[in-house]
C-alpha positions as CSV (number, residue, x, y, z in Angstrom):
1,X,26.5,70.7,-85.8
2,X,23.8,73.0,-84.5
3,X,20.7,72.0,-82.6
4,X,18.1,73.9,-80.8
5,X,18.6,72.3,-77.4
6,X,15.8,74.4,-75.7
7,X,13.3,73.1,-78.3
8,X,14.3,69.5,-77.4
9,X,13.8,70.3,-73.7
10,X,10.4,71.9,-74.4
11,X,9.3,68.8,-76.3
12,X,10.5,66.5,-73.5
13,X,8.5,68.3,-70.9
14,X,5.3,68.3,-73.0
15,X,3.4,66.0,-70.7
16,X,0.0,66.0,-72.2
17,X,0.7,64.1,-75.5
18,X,0.2,60.3,-75.7
19,X,3.5,58.3,-75.9
20,X,3.7,57.9,-79.8
21,X,2.9,61.6,-80.3
22,X,5.3,62.7,-77.6
23,X,8.1,60.6,-79.1
24,X,7.4,62.1,-82.6
25,X,7.5,65.7,-81.3
26,X,10.7,64.9,-79.4
27,X,12.4,63.7,-82.6
28,X,11.7,66.7,-84.7
29,X,14.3,69.1,-83.2
30,X,17.0,66.5,-83.7
31,X,16.5,66.5,-87.4
32,X,19.1,69.3,-88.2
33,X,21.8,66.9,-86.9
34,X,20.8,64.1,-89.2
35,X,22.6,65.1,-92.4
36,X,19.6,64.0,-94.4
37,X,19.1,60.4,-93.2
38,X,16.4,61.3,-90.7
39,X,16.1,60.4,-87.0
40,X,14.6,57.5,-85.1
41,X,13.4,57.0,-81.5
42,X,12.7,53.9,-79.5
43,X,10.8,53.4,-76.2
44,X,11.6,50.2,-74.4
45,X,9.6,48.9,-71.4
46,X,11.8,46.4,-69.8
47,X,9.3,45.9,-67.0
48,X,6.6,44.6,-69.2
49,X,5.7,41.0,-69.0
50,X,6.6,40.7,-72.7
51,X,9.0,43.5,-73.5
52,X,8.6,43.1,-77.3
53,X,5.0,44.0,-76.9
54,X,5.9,47.4,-75.3
55,X,8.4,48.7,-77.8
56,X,7.7,51.8,-79.8
57,X,9.9,52.7,-82.7
58,X,9.1,56.0,-84.5
59,X,11.1,57.7,-87.3
60,X,11.0,61.1,-89.0
61,X,12.3,62.1,-92.4
62,X,13.9,58.6,-92.9
63,X,14.0,56.4,-96.0
64,X,11.6,53.5,-95.7
65,X,14.4,50.9,-96.0
66,X,16.4,52.5,-93.2
67,X,13.3,52.9,-91.0
68,X,12.4,49.2,-91.5
69,X,16.0,48.2,-90.6
70,X,15.7,50.1,-87.3
71,X,12.4,48.4,-86.6
72,X,13.8,45.0,-87.3
73,X,17.0,45.4,-85.3
74,X,15.1,46.8,-82.2
75,X,12.6,44.0,-82.2
76,X,15.2,41.3,-82.9
77,X,17.3,42.4,-79.9
78,X,14.2,42.7,-77.7
79,X,12.9,39.3,-78.7
80,X,16.2,37.2,-78.8
81,X,18.9,39.1,-76.9
82,X,17.0,40.9,-74.2
83,X,19.6,40.5,-71.5
84,X,22.3,41.9,-73.7
85,X,20.1,44.8,-74.7
86,X,19.4,45.6,-71.1
87,X,23.1,45.6,-70.3
88,X,23.9,47.9,-73.3
89,X,21.2,50.4,-72.2
90,X,21.8,50.3,-68.5
91,X,21.0,53.5,-66.5
92,X,24.6,54.0,-65.8
93,X,25.0,55.3,-69.3
94,X,22.2,57.8,-69.0
95,X,23.2,61.3,-70.1
96,X,25.7,59.9,-72.6
97,X,25.9,60.1,-76.4
98,X,27.6,57.6,-78.4
99,X,28.5,56.4,-81.9
100,X,27.9,52.9,-83.3
101,X,30.8,51.7,-81.2
102,X,28.3,51.2,-78.3
103,X,27.2,48.1,-80.2
104,X,30.5,46.5,-79.3
105,X,28.9,45.9,-75.9
106,X,26.7,43.3,-77.5
107,X,27.7,39.6,-77.8
108,X,29.1,38.9,-81.2
109,X,26.1,36.9,-82.4
110,X,23.7,39.7,-81.4
111,X,25.9,42.3,-83.0
112,X,26.1,40.4,-86.3
113,X,22.4,39.9,-86.4
114,X,21.7,43.5,-85.7
115,X,24.2,44.7,-88.3
116,X,22.6,42.3,-90.9
117,X,19.3,44.3,-90.5
118,X,21.1,47.4,-92.0
119,X,22.7,45.7,-95.0
120,X,22.3,47.9,-98.1
121,X,20.8,50.9,-96.2
122,X,24.0,53.0,-96.4
123,X,24.3,53.4,-92.6
124,X,27.9,54.2,-91.6
125,X,27.6,55.5,-88.1
126,X,25.1,56.7,-85.5
127,X,25.0,59.5,-82.9
128,X,22.6,58.5,-80.1
129,X,21.1,59.8,-77.0
130,X,20.1,57.5,-74.1
131,X,17.5,58.4,-71.6
132,X,17.5,55.7,-68.9
133,X,16.2,55.9,-65.3
134,X,15.3,52.9,-63.0
135,X,11.6,52.2,-62.9
136,X,10.9,54.1,-66.1
137,X,10.7,53.1,-69.8
138,X,14.1,53.5,-71.6
139,X,14.2,55.9,-74.5
140,X,16.9,56.0,-77.2
141,X,17.2,58.6,-80.0
142,X,19.4,57.7,-82.9
143,X,20.7,60.0,-85.7
144,X,22.3,57.9,-88.5
145,X,25.1,59.0,-90.8
146,X,26.5,57.6,-94.0
147,X,30.0,57.6,-92.7
148,X,32.0,57.5,-89.5
149,X,32.7,60.9,-88.0
150,X,33.8,62.6,-84.9
151,X,31.1,64.5,-82.9
152,X,32.3,68.0,-81.9
153,X,32.9,68.1,-78.1
154,X,30.7,71.2,-77.8
155,X,27.8,69.2,-79.3
156,X,28.4,66.3,-77.1
157,X,28.3,68.5,-74.0
158,X,25.1,70.2,-75.1
159,X,23.4,66.9,-75.7
160,X,24.6,65.6,-72.3
161,X,22.8,68.5,-70.7
162,X,19.8,67.9,-72.8
163,X,19.6,64.3,-71.6
164,X,19.6,65.5,-68.0
165,X,16.3,67.2,-68.8
166,X,14.9,64.3,-70.8
167,X,15.7,62.0,-67.9
168,X,13.8,64.3,-65.5
169,X,11.0,64.7,-68.0
170,X,10.7,60.9,-68.5
171,X,10.7,60.4,-64.7
172,X,7.9,63.0,-64.3
173,X,5.9,61.6,-67.2
174,X,6.0,58.1,-65.7
175,X,4.9,59.4,-62.3
176,X,2.0,61.4,-63.7
177,X,0.8,58.5,-65.8
178,X,0.8,56.1,-62.8
179,X,-0.9,58.7,-60.7
180,X,-3.6,58.9,-63.3
181,X,-4.0,62.7,-63.3
182,X,-2.3,65.2,-65.7
183,X,-1.8,67.7,-62.8
184,X,-0.8,65.2,-60.1
185,X,2.0,66.2,-57.8
186,X,2.1,69.9,-58.8
187,X,3.1,71.8,-55.7
188,X,3.0,75.3,-57.1
189,X,1.4,77.3,-60.0
190,X,3.2,80.4,-61.2
191,X,2.7,82.8,-64.1
192,X,5.4,83.5,-66.7
193,X,6.5,86.5,-64.6
194,X,7.2,84.3,-61.7
195,X,4.2,85.3,-59.5
196,X,3.1,82.4,-57.3
197,X,-0.7,81.8,-57.7
198,X,-0.9,78.7,-55.6
199,X,1.5,76.6,-53.5
200,X,1.2,73.7,-51.2
201,X,3.5,71.5,-49.1
202,X,7.2,72.3,-49.2
203,X,6.5,74.9,-51.9
204,X,4.4,77.0,-49.7
205,X,7.2,78.4,-47.5
206,X,8.5,81.9,-48.3
207,X,12.1,80.7,-49.2
208,X,10.6,78.0,-51.5
209,X,8.3,80.5,-53.2
210,X,11.2,82.9,-53.8
211,X,13.3,80.0,-55.2
212,X,10.5,78.9,-57.5
213,X,10.0,82.5,-58.7
214,X,13.7,82.6,-59.7
215,X,13.4,79.2,-61.3
216,X,10.5,80.2,-63.5
217,X,12.2,83.4,-64.5
218,X,15.3,81.4,-65.5
219,X,13.2,79.1,-67.6
220,X,11.5,82.0,-69.3
221,X,14.8,83.6,-70.1
222,X,16.1,80.3,-71.5
223,X,13.1,80.0,-73.7
224,X,13.3,83.5,-75.0
225,X,15.9,85.2,-77.2
226,X,18.7,83.7,-75.1
227,X,18.2,80.3,-76.7
228,X,19.6,81.8,-80.0
229,X,21.9,84.6,-78.7
230,X,23.6,82.5,-76.1
231,X,22.5,78.8,-76.2
232,X,25.2,77.8,-73.6
233,X,23.8,80.3,-71.1
234,X,20.3,79.2,-71.8
235,X,21.2,75.6,-71.1
236,X,23.1,76.6,-67.9
237,X,20.2,78.5,-66.3
238,X,17.4,76.0,-67.2
239,X,18.4,73.1,-65.0
240,X,16.8,69.7,-65.0
241,X,15.7,70.2,-61.4
242,X,15.5,73.2,-59.1
243,X,16.6,72.9,-55.5
244,X,16.9,69.1,-56.0
245,X,13.1,68.9,-55.9
246,X,11.1,70.5,-58.7
247,X,10.7,70.3,-62.4
248,X,9.1,73.3,-64.1
249,X,6.5,72.3,-66.7
250,X,4.4,74.6,-68.9
251,X,0.6,74.4,-69.0
252,X,-1.7,76.4,-71.4
253,X,-5.3,77.0,-70.3
254,X,-8.3,76.9,-72.7
255,X,-8.4,80.7,-72.8
256,X,-4.7,80.8,-73.9
257,X,-3.2,81.8,-70.5
258,X,0.1,80.2,-69.8
259,X,1.2,78.9,-66.4
260,X,4.3,77.2,-65.1
261,X,3.8,74.2,-62.8
262,X,6.4,73.1,-60.2
263,X,6.1,69.3,-60.0
264,X,7.8,67.3,-57.3
265,X,10.3,65.2,-59.3
266,X,13.4,64.4,-57.2
267,X,14.9,61.0,-58.1
268,X,14.0,59.7,-54.7
269,X,16.2,56.6,-54.8
270,X,15.9,54.4,-51.7
271,X,18.6,52.5,-49.9
272,X,18.9,50.6,-46.6
273,X,21.8,52.7,-45.3
274,X,20.0,55.5,-43.6
275,X,21.3,58.3,-45.8
276,X,19.3,61.5,-46.1
277,X,17.4,61.8,-49.5
278,X,19.8,64.4,-50.9
279,X,22.8,62.3,-49.9
280,X,21.3,59.2,-51.5
281,X,20.7,60.9,-54.8
282,X,24.1,62.4,-55.0
283,X,25.7,59.0,-54.1
284,X,23.7,57.1,-56.7
285,X,24.7,59.5,-59.5
286,X,28.4,59.6,-58.3
287,X,28.4,55.8,-58.4
288,X,27.4,56.0,-62.0
289,X,30.6,57.9,-62.6
290,X,29.1,61.4,-63.1
291,X,31.1,64.5,-62.2
292,X,30.0,66.8,-59.4
293,X,29.3,69.6,-61.9
294,X,27.0,67.4,-63.9
295,X,25.3,66.0,-60.8
296,X,24.6,69.6,-59.7
297,X,23.0,70.3,-63.1
298,X,20.9,67.2,-62.8
299,X,19.7,68.1,-59.3
300,X,19.6,71.9,-59.6
301,X,22.0,72.4,-56.7
302,X,25.4,74.0,-56.4
303,X,28.5,72.0,-57.1
304,X,29.7,72.7,-53.6
305,X,26.5,71.2,-52.2
306,X,27.1,68.1,-54.2
307,X,30.6,67.8,-52.7
308,X,29.2,68.3,-49.2
309,X,26.5,65.7,-49.6
310,X,28.8,63.2,-51.2
311,X,31.4,63.6,-48.5
312,X,28.7,63.1,-45.8
313,X,27.3,60.0,-47.6
314,X,30.8,58.4,-47.9
315,X,31.5,59.1,-44.3
316,X,28.3,57.5,-43.1
317,X,29.1,54.4,-45.3
318,X,32.7,54.3,-44.1
319,X,33.9,54.7,-47.6
320,X,37.2,56.5,-48.2
321,X,36.6,57.7,-51.8
322,X,34.4,58.1,-54.8
323,X,36.2,55.2,-56.4
324,X,35.1,52.9,-53.6
325,X,31.5,54.0,-54.1
326,X,31.7,53.2,-57.8
327,X,33.2,49.8,-57.0
328,X,30.5,49.1,-54.4
329,X,27.4,50.5,-56.2
330,X,28.4,51.2,-59.8
331,X,27.2,47.9,-61.2
332,X,24.0,47.8,-59.2
333,X,20.9,49.5,-60.5
334,X,19.7,52.0,-57.9
335,X,16.2,51.2,-56.7
336,X,13.6,54.0,-57.2
337,X,11.5,55.2,-54.3
338,X,8.0,53.9,-53.8
339,X,5.5,55.5,-56.2
340,X,7.8,55.5,-59.2
341,X,7.8,51.7,-59.7
342,X,5.2,49.3,-58.6
343,X,6.5,47.0,-55.9
344,X,5.1,44.0,-57.6
345,X,7.1,44.6,-60.8
346,X,10.9,43.9,-61.1
347,X,13.1,47.0,-61.1
348,X,14.4,47.9,-64.5
349,X,18.0,47.2,-65.2
350,X,18.2,49.1,-68.5
């Protein structure tokens, strides 16, 4: 199973498109995985007053009967089994891919009703990608198959890394939409060679400028020939965040010139325990059961830095192990920092 992961990442970070167009472009590079049945994406807004009214379902290259079945099943679950749907799509599963077995998390009645929607469509199994972050809409991408199959471990690992980027892209997209300006929160502007043309705030210091130059050069390498000659290396050097702070997003001017924007996009989870921001973010992801290596990829920091911050957080909270952190925080949705979710609205749990 081959997929152009860099192309998926590029589509995820395309911030200018409206939501339906963004979702449609995001689905296209998943099509080679589909085996001919197409691909479908869904955007859920669990914070909306009426979640069923804020539910986008978009499909590509899919037979009408199967596309209709996905529409019906999504709307049925949102309308009649919302709590079960939220539990199944909780943020703790972000970064994971799954087969149709994930549906076993639904109560029996909900599972039977959802399956009935697909009667006669030839659906046998599904490979899915979940993009879930507290305070943001939840996005699922489903690739249906006519039979049950085993996903190659290499493909699963590649898609897990892709979902790290899609999570960062969704978080940034949500922040920019709520800020009301396409260029909001950009702290630096660089050209494709890594030259800094403008920088403000934390990005203005000499070490930060040097780090951002390296980040842009890594992104450009990943987007070049490396994406085909060595896709594993391309995924490794283009991280979801750089220095735990910035996402790198492309912008093309009217005259055709390309620039790379460094947007402030750290997770920024809050908690009442007095931890430093980096410690909080590491602890939240560790409590979801993510490995130090994957947390480092998510935050754009070294694995050793993840270990140091996690140890410090556990010490401050008088916890003896990662297992205790999971037991204490793993079932609780982390609360996003102010500015990501409106304080008047309930925090998303899926």
